N, C-alpha and C positions, 0 to 999 in steps of 0.2 A: 671444563675447566681452562686447559689452556687457551683457549680462543678468549675467553674474558681477561684472561692476565695479558694476552697479546694485544688485544684492544686499550685494556686500560695503560699498557706502557706506551702504544702509539699515540693517545690520547694525551698523557702527560708530555709525551717528547713534542708534541702540536703544542701546547700550551706554552711548554718553556720556550719554544722557538718565537712566540711572540714578544718575548722581552717583557721588562718589569714596566714599562709606560701601559701594558694593555690589562696589568692586574691592579684592580682595585686596592687602595691604600686601606689596610684593616681600620684604622682611626681616623678617616677621613672626616675631620671638622669640617672641612671646606667644600661641603657638597654643592654643587652648581645646579640650581632650578632649571627646570626647561624654560627655553623663552618662553614668554606670553605669547598668546595670538595676538596678532594684528588687530588693533582698534579700526571701528568704523566710526566712532566719533570724532569730530573735528577737536574738541577739547585735549583728548587724550593723544593727537598725532603729533609727530615729531614738531620740534620747534619751525616756526616759518622762517624762510630766508627773507633775506633783505627785498629781493624781487616778490617775494609771495605777498609781503605785507605792502608793498608799495601799489601792485596791483589790486589788493583789497582796498585800500586808502582812496586808490582811483576809482574805483567800481564804486563805492558809496558816494562819492562826489557826482560822477556822471548820472549814476541812477537816480539821485536826488534831484539835481538839475532837470533830467529828463522827465520825471514825474512831475516837477513844479512847471513845465512847460518853458524854463529858462532857456530858450533857443541860444542866447549871447553866451552863456555858460558853459552849454554843450558845445558850441563852435568853439570856446577857446581850448577845451578839451578833444577837439578834433586836429588831425593834420590835415592840411590844405595842400594842394587840392585834394578833395576827397575822391577816391576811385570805388565807382560803383559797377554793378551789372544787374542782368536778369538772374533768375534762379537756374538758367541753363548754363553750362560751360560755353554753349556756342553762343550765348547772347556777347554782343560788342561791348566791351567797358567805355564808361562815360566818366568823364571828370567833370566834378563838380565845384566850382569855385566858393569861398565866402560868401559872396554876396547872393548867391542860388540857394544857399544851405536852409534858410528859413522854410521854404516851400517843401522841399526835399524831407527836412525833418518831420514836418507836420503828416507827411505821407507815409513816411517809415512807421511811426507811432500808430497809425491807423491798419497798416498791412498785417496779415496772417503770416507769421513766421513759419508757419507748417509742421511746426514740432509735436503737436497735440492731435489725438484723435478729433476732438471737436475743433472747430474755429475759435481762434483768440487773436487778440492784436499785440502788438510789441509792446503798448503800454500794461497790457496784463502780464504779458510774460516778465518786463521789467519789474512790476508791482511783486512778483512771487519770487523773482529772483535776487534775495537780500544779499548774497554772498557767493563768491564765485569758488566753484568745488573742482574736482578733477574731470569733472564733465566738460565744463566750460575751459578750463584752462590748458595751456599747451608752451611748450619752450618757449618764452619771449613773447607768447600770444595768448589771446582768449576769444572766445567766440559766444555771444549769447544772442540766439536766434539768428537774425538777418544782419547782426552787427559783428564786425570782426575788429580787436583791438590789438594794438602792438607796443612795445616797450621802443621809444625812439629817444634821439638825444635829448628831446624835451622831456620826456618821461613817458607814462603809458599815455596813448592816445587813441581816439577812434581812427581808422586808417580806409575801411573797407566797408561798404553797405551792400546787400543784395537787395534790389527792390522786385516788385512785382511786375513792372512795367519794362 
């Protein structure tokens, strides 16, 4: 019996040492619910920042121009000289000027970006990438298949492309 009394006294002292903030209020009307689990839907995500919004606006314009084969509009959304290189890190970097861009663009749209098990073209990847998500976005940059985009002084632009050659 004395052991129970000693244990009870020790437990009471331990609880008292925690202070009043550790004890729940008896009439607590302001019960804070647990935080909701993070949402996986874009609609329930945190509000977009100006940068997130501008990259999505850019992406819609770039994607539409590319799928419409509007090379002039795609060129307007590209930073020149455009840097390119092959798929390997050892491949030399090549600089493409605006005058050479139409032929490069045609090749880029036909090439396989290598992201799917089955071969597909960059055009097919652009068709199914209607919006940029966390997978494509980085801080002040984005990548879709063989194309890299960055926020420049002129806004978002295509700044780099990986080529098959």
